[in-house]
PyMOL Python script that loads the backbone (N, CA, C, O; Angstrom):
from pymol import cmd

cmd.read_pdbstr("""\
ATOM      1  N   UNK A   1     -91.498 214.358  95.220  1.00  0.00           N
ATOM      2  CA  UNK A   1     -90.353 214.142  94.697  1.00  0.00           C
ATOM      3  C   UNK A   1     -89.167 214.250  95.536  1.00  0.00           C
ATOM      4  O   UNK A   1     -89.113 214.987  96.521  1.00  0.00           O
ATOM      5  N   UNK A   2     -88.231 213.515  95.136  1.00  0.00           N
ATOM      6  CA  UNK A   2     -86.998 213.593  95.989  1.00  0.00           C
ATOM      7  C   UNK A   2     -85.868 213.962  94.953  1.00  0.00           C
ATOM      8  O   UNK A   2     -85.629 213.230  93.992  1.00  0.00           O
ATOM      9  N   UNK A   3     -85.099 215.281  95.227  1.00  0.00           N
ATOM     10  CA  UNK A   3     -84.192 215.570  94.421  1.00  0.00           C
ATOM     11  C   UNK A   3     -82.920 215.417  95.165  1.00  0.00           C
ATOM     12  O   UNK A   3     -82.786 215.863  96.304  1.00  0.00           O
ATOM     13  N   UNK A   4     -81.795 214.662  94.396  1.00  0.00           N
ATOM     14  CA  UNK A   4     -80.360 214.517  94.805  1.00  0.00           C
ATOM     15  C   UNK A   4     -79.508 215.624  94.274  1.00  0.00           C
ATOM     16  O   UNK A   4     -79.552 215.949  93.088  1.00  0.00           O
ATOM     17  N   UNK A   5     -78.743 216.193  95.137  1.00  0.00           N
ATOM     18  CA  UNK A   5     -77.651 217.132  94.622  1.00  0.00           C
ATOM     19  C   UNK A   5     -76.379 216.620  94.927  1.00  0.00           C
ATOM     20  O   UNK A   5     -76.116 215.755  95.763  1.00  0.00           O
ATOM     21  N   UNK A   6     -75.474 217.332  94.049  1.00  0.00           N
ATOM     22  CA  UNK A   6     -74.078 216.983  94.370  1.00  0.00           C
ATOM     23  C   UNK A   6     -73.520 218.039  95.287  1.00  0.00           C
ATOM     24  O   UNK A   6     -73.488 219.186  94.839  1.00  0.00           O
ATOM     25  N   UNK A   7     -73.079 217.821  96.497  1.00  0.00           N
ATOM     26  CA  UNK A   7     -72.395 218.806  97.309  1.00  0.00           C
ATOM     27  C   UNK A   7     -71.530 219.870  96.606  1.00  0.00           C
ATOM     28  O   UNK A   7     -70.832 219.373  95.722  1.00  0.00           O
ATOM     29  N   UNK A   8     -71.403 221.064  96.745  1.00  0.00           N
ATOM     30  CA  UNK A   8     -70.584 222.087  96.189  1.00  0.00           C
ATOM     31  C   UNK A   8     -70.684 221.996  94.559  1.00  0.00           C
ATOM     32  O   UNK A   8     -69.714 222.242  93.842  1.00  0.00           O
ATOM     33  N   UNK A   9     -71.729 221.686  94.147  1.00  0.00           N
ATOM     34  CA  UNK A   9     -71.596 221.667  92.579  1.00  0.00           C
ATOM     35  C   UNK A   9     -71.501 222.786  91.868  1.00  0.00           C
ATOM     36  O   UNK A   9     -71.038 222.783  90.727  1.00  0.00           O
ATOM     37  N   UNK A  10     -71.983 223.986  92.544  1.00  0.00           N
ATOM     38  CA  UNK A  10     -71.888 225.378  91.869  1.00  0.00           C
ATOM     39  C   UNK A  10     -70.454 225.787  91.986  1.00  0.00           C
ATOM     40  O   UNK A  10     -70.098 226.683  91.222  1.00  0.00           O
ATOM     41  N   UNK A  11     -69.657 225.336  92.727  1.00  0.00           N
ATOM     42  CA  UNK A  11     -68.262 225.595  92.876  1.00  0.00           C
ATOM     43  C   UNK A  11     -67.430 224.994  91.833  1.00  0.00           C
ATOM     44  O   UNK A  11     -66.541 225.548  91.185  1.00  0.00           O
ATOM     45  N   UNK A  12     -67.913 223.575  91.748  1.00  0.00           N
ATOM     46  CA  UNK A  12     -67.186 222.623  90.696  1.00  0.00           C
ATOM     47  C   UNK A  12     -67.334 223.348  89.131  1.00  0.00           C
ATOM     48  O   UNK A  12     -66.447 223.481  88.288  1.00  0.00           O
ATOM     49  N   UNK A  13     -68.623 223.719  89.067  1.00  0.00           N
ATOM     50  CA  UNK A  13     -69.139 224.238  87.716  1.00  0.00           C
ATOM     51  C   UNK A  13     -68.095 225.400  87.626  1.00  0.00           C
ATOM     52  O   UNK A  13     -67.387 225.406  86.619  1.00  0.00           O
ATOM     53  N   UNK A  14     -67.923 226.339  88.515  1.00  0.00           N
ATOM     54  CA  UNK A  14     -67.252 227.670  88.534  1.00  0.00           C
ATOM     55  C   UNK A  14     -65.810 227.299  88.031  1.00  0.00           C
ATOM     56  O   UNK A  14     -65.247 227.815  87.066  1.00  0.00           O
ATOM     57  N   UNK A  15     -65.355 226.408  88.771  1.00  0.00           N
ATOM     58  CA  UNK A  15     -63.801 226.091  88.470  1.00  0.00           C
ATOM     59  C   UNK A  15     -63.723 225.363  86.995  1.00  0.00           C
ATOM     60  O   UNK A  15     -62.739 225.543  86.277  1.00  0.00           O
ATOM     61  N   UNK A  16     -64.647 224.664  86.654  1.00  0.00           N
ATOM     62  CA  UNK A  16     -64.413 223.919  85.371  1.00  0.00           C
ATOM     63  C   UNK A  16     -64.521 224.996  84.397  1.00  0.00           C
ATOM     64  O   UNK A  16     -63.731 225.032  83.453  1.00  0.00           O
ATOM     65  N   UNK A  17     -65.485 225.930  84.549  1.00  0.00           N
ATOM     66  CA  UNK A  17     -65.535 227.083  83.483  1.00  0.00           C
ATOM     67  C   UNK A  17     -64.346 227.937  83.358  1.00  0.00           C
ATOM     68  O   UNK A  17     -64.014 228.479  82.304  1.00  0.00           O
ATOM     69  N   UNK A  18     -63.643 228.047  84.605  1.00  0.00           N
ATOM     70  CA  UNK A  18     -62.417 228.742  84.607  1.00  0.00           C
ATOM     71  C   UNK A  18     -61.422 228.166  83.965  1.00  0.00           C
ATOM     72  O   UNK A  18     -60.701 228.872  83.260  1.00  0.00           O
ATOM     73  N   UNK A  19     -61.178 226.755  84.081  1.00  0.00           N
ATOM     74  CA  UNK A  19     -60.180 225.958  83.600  1.00  0.00           C
ATOM     75  C   UNK A  19     -60.270 225.826  81.949  1.00  0.00           C
ATOM     76  O   UNK A  19     -59.286 225.842  81.209  1.00  0.00           O
ATOM     77  N   UNK A  20     -61.739 225.684  81.494  1.00  0.00           N
ATOM     78  CA  UNK A  20     -62.096 225.706  80.151  1.00  0.00           C
ATOM     79  C   UNK A  20     -61.616 226.906  79.299  1.00  0.00           C
ATOM     80  O   UNK A  20     -61.209 226.843  78.138  1.00  0.00           O
ATOM     81  N   UNK A  21     -61.738 228.070  80.114  1.00  0.00           N
ATOM     82  CA  UNK A  21     -61.370 229.582  79.762  1.00  0.00           C
ATOM     83  C   UNK A  21     -59.820 229.654  79.592  1.00  0.00           C
ATOM     84  O   UNK A  21     -59.280 230.224  78.643  1.00  0.00           O
ATOM     85  N   UNK A  22     -59.169 229.032  80.585  1.00  0.00           N
ATOM     86  CA  UNK A  22     -57.727 229.056  80.478  1.00  0.00           C
ATOM     87  C   UNK A  22     -57.099 227.943  79.373  1.00  0.00           C
ATOM     88  O   UNK A  22     -55.971 228.077  78.900  1.00  0.00           O
ATOM     89  N   UNK A  23     -57.838 227.028  79.095  1.00  0.00           N
ATOM     90  CA  UNK A  23     -57.485 226.159  78.013  1.00  0.00           C
ATOM     91  C   UNK A  23     -57.689 226.921  76.614  1.00  0.00           C
ATOM     92  O   UNK A  23     -56.896 226.854  75.674  1.00  0.00           O
ATOM     93  N   UNK A  24     -58.742 227.568  76.632  1.00  0.00           N
ATOM     94  CA  UNK A  24     -59.084 228.262  75.267  1.00  0.00           C
ATOM     95  C   UNK A  24     -58.119 229.487  75.100  1.00  0.00           C
ATOM     96  O   UNK A  24     -57.796 229.924  73.995  1.00  0.00           O
ATOM     97  N   UNK A  25     -57.681 230.006  76.308  1.00  0.00           N
ATOM     98  CA  UNK A  25     -56.527 231.018  76.021  1.00  0.00           C
ATOM     99  C   UNK A  25     -55.116 230.594  75.419  1.00  0.00           C
ATOM    100  O   UNK A  25     -54.437 231.189  74.582  1.00  0.00           O
ATOM    101  N   UNK A  26     -54.848 229.303  76.135  1.00  0.00           N
ATOM    102  CA  UNK A  26     -53.673 228.861  75.700  1.00  0.00           C
ATOM    103  C   UNK A  26     -53.769 228.424  74.172  1.00  0.00           C
ATOM    104  O   UNK A  26     -52.854 228.697  73.395  1.00  0.00           O
ATOM    105  N   UNK A  27     -54.842 227.776  73.793  1.00  0.00           N
ATOM    106  CA  UNK A  27     -54.930 227.463  72.454  1.00  0.00           C
ATOM    107  C   UNK A  27     -55.101 228.608  71.390  1.00  0.00           C
ATOM    108  O   UNK A  27     -54.696 228.489  70.234  1.00  0.00           O
ATOM    109  N   UNK A  28     -55.685 229.642  71.838  1.00  0.00           N
ATOM    110  CA  UNK A  28     -55.727 230.994  71.087  1.00  0.00           C
ATOM    111  C   UNK A  28     -54.395 231.539  70.963  1.00  0.00           C
ATOM    112  O   UNK A  28     -54.007 232.078  69.927  1.00  0.00           O
ATOM    113  N   UNK A  29     -53.598 231.391  72.133  1.00  0.00           N
ATOM    114  CA  UNK A  29     -52.252 232.037  72.082  1.00  0.00           C
ATOM    115  C   UNK A  29     -51.141 231.384  71.216  1.00  0.00           C
ATOM    116  O   UNK A  29     -50.234 231.957  70.612  1.00  0.00           O
ATOM    117  N   UNK A  30     -51.463 229.829  71.304  1.00  0.00           N
ATOM    118  CA  UNK A  30     -50.604 229.005  70.325  1.00  0.00           C
ATOM    119  C   UNK A  30     -50.990 229.345  68.827  1.00  0.00           C
ATOM    120  O   UNK A  30     -50.088 229.470  68.000  1.00  0.00           O
ATOM    121  N   UNK A  31     -52.036 229.463  68.543  1.00  0.00           N
ATOM    122  CA  UNK A  31     -52.436 229.625  67.222  1.00  0.00           C
ATOM    123  C   UNK A  31     -52.416 231.075  66.649  1.00  0.00           C
ATOM    124  O   UNK A  31     -52.782 231.424  65.526  1.00  0.00           O
ATOM    125  N   UNK A  32     -51.931 231.822  67.618  1.00  0.00           N
ATOM    126  CA  UNK A  32     -51.771 233.361  67.345  1.00  0.00           C
ATOM    127  C   UNK A  32     -53.249 234.078  66.789  1.00  0.00           C
ATOM    128  O   UNK A  32     -53.362 234.740  65.758  1.00  0.00           O
ATOM    129  N   UNK A  33     -54.240 233.778  67.685  1.00  0.00           N
ATOM    130  CA  UNK A  33     -55.622 234.175  67.318  1.00  0.00           C
ATOM    131  C   UNK A  33     -56.157 235.027  68.630  1.00  0.00           C
ATOM    132  O   UNK A  33     -57.360 235.164  68.855  1.00  0.00           O
ATOM    133  N   UNK A  34     -55.240 235.519  69.373  1.00  0.00           N
ATOM    134  CA  UNK A  34     -55.532 236.515  70.504  1.00  0.00           C
ATOM    135  C   UNK A  34     -56.048 237.777  70.020  1.00  0.00           C
ATOM    136  O   UNK A  34     -55.494 238.193  69.003  1.00  0.00           O
ATOM    137  N   UNK A  35     -56.972 238.483  70.504  1.00  0.00           N
ATOM    138  CA  UNK A  35     -57.288 239.679  70.206  1.00  0.00           C
ATOM    139  C   UNK A  35     -56.217 240.746  70.598  1.00  0.00           C
ATOM    140  O   UNK A  35     -55.879 240.817  71.780  1.00  0.00           O
ATOM    141  N   UNK A  36     -55.705 241.521  69.733  1.00  0.00           N
ATOM    142  CA  UNK A  36     -54.587 242.434  69.994  1.00  0.00           C
ATOM    143  C   UNK A  36     -54.557 243.672  69.206  1.00  0.00           C
ATOM    144  O   UNK A  36     -55.271 243.804  68.211  1.00  0.00           O
ATOM    145  N   UNK A  37     -53.737 244.603  69.627  1.00  0.00           N
ATOM    146  CA  UNK A  37     -53.933 245.903  68.791  1.00  0.00           C
ATOM    147  C   UNK A  37     -52.594 245.706  67.742  1.00  0.00           C
ATOM    148  O   UNK A  37     -52.488 246.528  66.833  1.00  0.00           O
ATOM    149  N   UNK A  38     -51.707 244.764  67.847  1.00  0.00           N
ATOM    150  CA  UNK A  38     -50.808 244.675  66.706  1.00  0.00           C
ATOM    151  C   UNK A  38     -51.266 243.865  65.724  1.00  0.00           C
ATOM    152  O   UNK A  38     -52.240 243.140  65.926  1.00  0.00           O
ATOM    153  N   UNK A  39     -50.631 243.893  64.566  1.00  0.00           N
ATOM    154  CA  UNK A  39     -51.061 243.156  63.449  1.00  0.00           C
ATOM    155  C   UNK A  39     -50.076 241.867  63.476  1.00  0.00           C
ATOM    156  O   UNK A  39     -50.570 240.770  63.218  1.00  0.00           O
ATOM    157  N   UNK A  40     -48.785 241.966  63.762  1.00  0.00           N
ATOM    158  CA  UNK A  40     -47.726 240.836  63.908  1.00  0.00           C
ATOM    159  C   UNK A  40     -48.004 239.821  64.826  1.00  0.00           C
ATOM    160  O   UNK A  40     -48.443 240.190  65.915  1.00  0.00           O
ATOM    161  N   UNK A  41     -47.844 238.584  64.628  1.00  0.00           N
ATOM    162  CA  UNK A  41     -47.846 237.518  65.436  1.00  0.00           C
ATOM    163  C   UNK A  41     -47.081 237.719  66.957  1.00  0.00           C
ATOM    164  O   UNK A  41     -45.918 238.114  67.042  1.00  0.00           O
ATOM    165  N   UNK A  42     -47.722 237.463  67.853  1.00  0.00           N
ATOM    166  CA  UNK A  42     -46.876 237.798  69.301  1.00  0.00           C
ATOM    167  C   UNK A  42     -46.006 236.591  69.519  1.00  0.00           C
ATOM    168  O   UNK A  42     -45.022 236.750  70.241  1.00  0.00           O
ATOM    169  N   UNK A  43     -46.232 235.403  68.995  1.00  0.00           N
ATOM    170  CA  UNK A  43     -45.340 234.244  69.257  1.00  0.00           C
ATOM    171  C   UNK A  43     -44.983 233.800  67.894  1.00  0.00           C
ATOM    172  O   UNK A  43     -45.779 233.685  66.963  1.00  0.00           O
ATOM    173  N   UNK A  44     -43.594 233.540  67.859  1.00  0.00           N
ATOM    174  CA  UNK A  44     -43.169 232.751  66.550  1.00  0.00           C
ATOM    175  C   UNK A  44     -43.735 231.293  66.344  1.00  0.00           C
ATOM    176  O   UNK A  44     -43.573 230.511  67.280  1.00  0.00           O
ATOM    177  N   UNK A  45     -44.327 230.889  65.310  1.00  0.00           N
ATOM    178  CA  UNK A  45     -44.718 229.485  64.909  1.00  0.00           C
ATOM    179  C   UNK A  45     -43.620 228.685  65.194  1.00  0.00           C
ATOM    180  O   UNK A  45     -42.472 228.983  64.863  1.00  0.00           O
ATOM    181  N   UNK A  46     -43.962 227.581  65.855  1.00  0.00           N
ATOM    182  CA  UNK A  46     -43.069 226.511  66.034  1.00  0.00           C
ATOM    183  C   UNK A  46     -43.459 225.224  65.430  1.00  0.00           C
ATOM    184  O   UNK A  46     -44.661 224.979  65.540  1.00  0.00           O
ATOM    185  N   UNK A  47     -42.791 224.392  64.855  1.00  0.00           N
ATOM    186  CA  UNK A  47     -43.256 223.157  64.338  1.00  0.00           C
ATOM    187  C   UNK A  47     -43.661 222.062  65.422  1.00  0.00           C
ATOM    188  O   UNK A  47     -44.375 221.112  65.101  1.00  0.00           O
ATOM    189  N   UNK A  48     -43.231 222.211  66.581  1.00  0.00           N
ATOM    190  CA  UNK A  48     -43.482 221.203  67.620  1.00  0.00           C
ATOM    191  C   UNK A  48     -43.984 221.910  68.856  1.00  0.00           C
ATOM    192  O   UNK A  48     -43.518 222.996  69.201  1.00  0.00           O
ATOM    193  N   UNK A  49     -44.996 221.246  69.560  1.00  0.00           N
ATOM    194  CA  UNK A  49     -45.653 221.858  70.543  1.00  0.00           C
ATOM    195  C   UNK A  49     -45.253 221.156  71.823  1.00  0.00           C
ATOM    196  O   UNK A  49     -45.485 219.950  71.917  1.00  0.00           O
ATOM    197  N   UNK A  50     -44.620 221.865  72.905  1.00  0.00           N
ATOM    198  CA  UNK A  50     -44.026 221.354  74.073  1.00  0.00           C
ATOM    199  C   UNK A  50     -44.822 222.210  75.198  1.00  0.00           C
ATOM    200  O   UNK A  50     -44.954 223.431  75.116  1.00  0.00           O
ATOM    201  N   UNK A  51     -45.330 221.431  76.247  1.00  0.00           N
ATOM    202  CA  UNK A  51     -45.686 222.403  77.255  1.00  0.00           C
ATOM    203  C   UNK A  51     -44.924 221.988  78.551  1.00  0.00           C
ATOM    204  O   UNK A  51     -44.926 220.847  79.013  1.00  0.00           O
ATOM    205  N   UNK A  52     -44.294 223.026  79.059  1.00  0.00           N
ATOM    206  CA  UNK A  52     -43.477 223.064  80.098  1.00  0.00           C
ATOM    207  C   UNK A  52     -41.932 222.443  79.795  1.00  0.00           C
ATOM    208  O   UNK A  52     -41.099 222.184  80.663  1.00  0.00           O
ATOM    209  N   UNK A  53     -41.790 222.294  78.514  1.00  0.00           N
ATOM    210  CA  UNK A  53     -40.474 221.592  78.343  1.00  0.00           C
ATOM    211  C   UNK A  53     -39.529 222.769  77.718  1.00  0.00           C
ATOM    212  O   UNK A  53     -39.928 223.352  76.710  1.00  0.00           O
ATOM    213  N   UNK A  54     -38.434 223.079  78.237  1.00  0.00           N
ATOM    214  CA  UNK A  54     -37.516 224.044  77.519  1.00  0.00           C
ATOM    215  C   UNK A  54     -36.271 223.429  77.002  1.00  0.00           C
ATOM    216  O   UNK A  54     -35.447 224.116  76.399  1.00  0.00           O
TER     217      UNK A  54
END
""", "prot")
cmd.dss("prot")
cmd.show_as("cartoon", "prot")
cmd.util.cbc("prot")
cmd.orient("prot")
C-alpha cells in the first residue's frame, strides 16, 4: 500500500485547533459565558456586534 500524506499536517492541525479555541473564547466572551469568579457580566450587552470597529 502507498500512503500519501500532507506535508506539515500536524502543525496545520495544531494551528487550526488553536484558532477554533480562540473563536470559542470570543463567542463565550460575547455572550458573557466565560468561567469567572464574579456573578455580574464582564461586558455590557450591546444590540450590535462589531469586530474591530470603534
